[in-house]
C-alpha positions in Angstrom: 288.5 56.2 161.5 286.7 55.0 164.6 289.7 55.9 166.8 289.8 59.4 165.4 286.1 59.8 166.0 286.5 58.5 169.6 289.5 60.8 170.2 287.5 63.8 169.0 284.6 62.9 171.3 287.0 62.5 174.3 288.6 65.9 173.5 285.2 67.6 173.1 284.0 66.1 176.4 287.1 67.3 178.2 286.8 70.8 176.8 283.1 71.0 177.8 283.8 69.7 181.3 286.6 72.0 181.8 284.7 75.1 180.8 285.1 77.6 183.6 282.0 79.3 184.8 281.9 81.6 187.8 279.9 80.6 190.7 277.7 83.6 191.5 278.1 83.3 195.3 281.8 83.1 195.0 281.9 85.9 192.5 279.9 88.2 194.8 282.1 87.3 197.8 285.3 88.0 195.8 283.9 91.3 194.5 283.1 92.4 198.1 286.6 91.4 199.2 288.1 93.3 196.4 285.9 96.4 197.1 287.0 96.3 200.7 290.7 96.1 199.7 290.2 99.2 197.5 288.3 101.0 200.2 291.0 100.2 202.8 293.7 101.3 200.3 292.0 104.7 199.9 291.5 104.9 203.7 295.2 104.1 204.3 296.1 107.1 202.2 293.7 109.4 204.1 295.0 108.0 207.4 298.7 108.4 206.5 299.4 104.7 206.7 302.1 104.5 204.0 303.3 100.9 204.7 299.8 99.4 204.4 299.0 101.7 201.4 302.1 100.5 199.4 301.8 96.9 200.5 298.3 96.7 198.8 300.2 97.0 195.5 302.0 94.2 193.7 305.8 94.5 193.8 305.7 94.9 190.0 302.7 97.2 190.0 302.2 100.5 188.2 300.5 103.7 189.4 299.5 106.3 186.8 298.5 109.7 188.1 296.5 112.5 186.5 299.6 114.3 185.0 300.9 113.0 181.7 304.3 112.6 183.4 303.1 110.6 186.3 303.8 106.9 185.8 305.5 105.0 188.5 306.4 101.4 189.4 305.4 100.4 192.9 308.9 101.1 194.0 309.0 104.5 192.4 305.5 105.3 193.7 306.6 104.2 197.2 309.5 106.6 197.1 307.5 109.5 195.6 304.6 109.2 198.0 306.5 108.6 201.2 307.2 112.3 202.0 303.5 113.1 201.6 302.6 110.5 204.2 305.4 111.6 206.5 304.1 115.2 206.4 300.6 114.0 206.8 299.6 115.7 203.5 298.0 112.9 201.5 294.8 112.5 199.6 291.4 111.4 200.7 289.5 109.6 198.0 286.0 108.4 198.8 284.2 105.9 196.6 281.0 107.1 195.0 280.5 104.2 192.6 282.5 101.1 191.7 282.3 98.3 189.1 284.3 95.1 189.5 284.8 92.4 187.0 286.5 89.0 187.3 288.1 86.6 184.8 286.6 83.0 184.8 289.6 81.6 186.7 289.1 84.3 189.4 292.8 85.2 189.3 292.4 88.7 187.9 290.0 91.5 188.6 289.6 94.8 186.9 287.5 97.7 188.1 286.5 101.3 187.5 285.4 103.7 190.2 284.2 107.2 190.6 285.8 109.0 193.5 285.1 112.1 195.5 288.4 113.9 195.8 289.9 117.3 196.5 290.0 117.6 192.7 286.3 117.0 192.4 285.1 113.7 190.9 287.9 111.6 189.6 287.9 108.1 188.0 290.1 105.3 189.2 290.6 102.2 187.2 292.8 99.3 187.6 293.7 95.6 187.7 294.2 93.3 190.7 295.8 89.9 190.6 295.5 87.1 193.2 299.1 86.6 194.4 299.7 83.9 197.0 296.0 84.1 198.1 296.1 87.9 198.4 294.6 90.3 196.0 297.3 92.9 194.9 296.9 96.0 192.8 298.9 95.5 189.6 297.8 98.6 187.8 296.0 101.8 188.9 295.1 104.8 186.8 293.7 108.0 188.3 292.0 110.3 185.9 290.3 113.7 186.3 286.8 113.7 184.9 285.9 116.6 182.6 282.3 117.4 181.7 281.9 117.4 177.9 280.6 120.9 177.9 283.8 122.1 179.6 286.3 120.2 177.4 287.0 123.1 175.0 288.0 125.3 177.9 290.2 122.6 179.4 291.9 122.0 176.0 292.7 125.7 175.8 294.1 125.7 179.4 296.2 122.6 178.7 297.4 123.6 175.2 300.8 125.1 176.0 301.8 122.4 178.5 300.5 119.6 176.3 302.4 121.0 173.3 305.7 120.9 175.2 304.9 117.3 176.4 304.0 116.2 172.9 307.4 117.5 171.6 309.2 115.7 174.4 307.3 112.5 174.0 307.8 112.5 170.2 311.5 112.8 170.6 311.6 109.7 172.7 309.5 107.5 170.4 311.5 104.8 168.7 
C-alpha cells in the first residue's frame, strides 16, 4: 500500500512539474514574430513576390478563398496564384486588426484578422505551425464580412449560385 501511495505522489509531482505555462515575454515575442510573418506574407502578395509568398506556407498547407469552390493545397494554390503574380495583378491586404493565440508548447498558433482589401473589409483566419524553427502557415481562410443588416440582400443575390453549388456538393457527399 505504501508503494502505491508513493508511486501516486511521484506521478502527481511529475505532472505538476511538467505543467506547461507560457512565459509572457516569450509569448509576446512569438506573437510579434508571427504578426510580422503575416504582414510580410500580405506584402509579398502586394509586391508580386510569388516565391516568398508561397514559401511562407507549409508544404501541406491549405488556402481557402471567399468562393465556396476555392480550396487549395499549397501546391494547388501555388499553381493557381502564379499567373496573377506574373501579370502583376495580385491583391493588397492591409491589416486592420489581428488576434494571435498560442498553444502551451508554443508549436502552434492560430489567428484571426480584419483586413482592408479591394473587396472591402475581409476576415482572414488561420493556423501556423513551427516547422524546423520557422513558422509556416498550415491553414488560411479568407472570408468576406457581411454586415448583419445586409445579409438578407446578400442571401438573395447568392441564392441561384448557392442552389447549384448545394446540388453539386450533395451529390458528392458519401
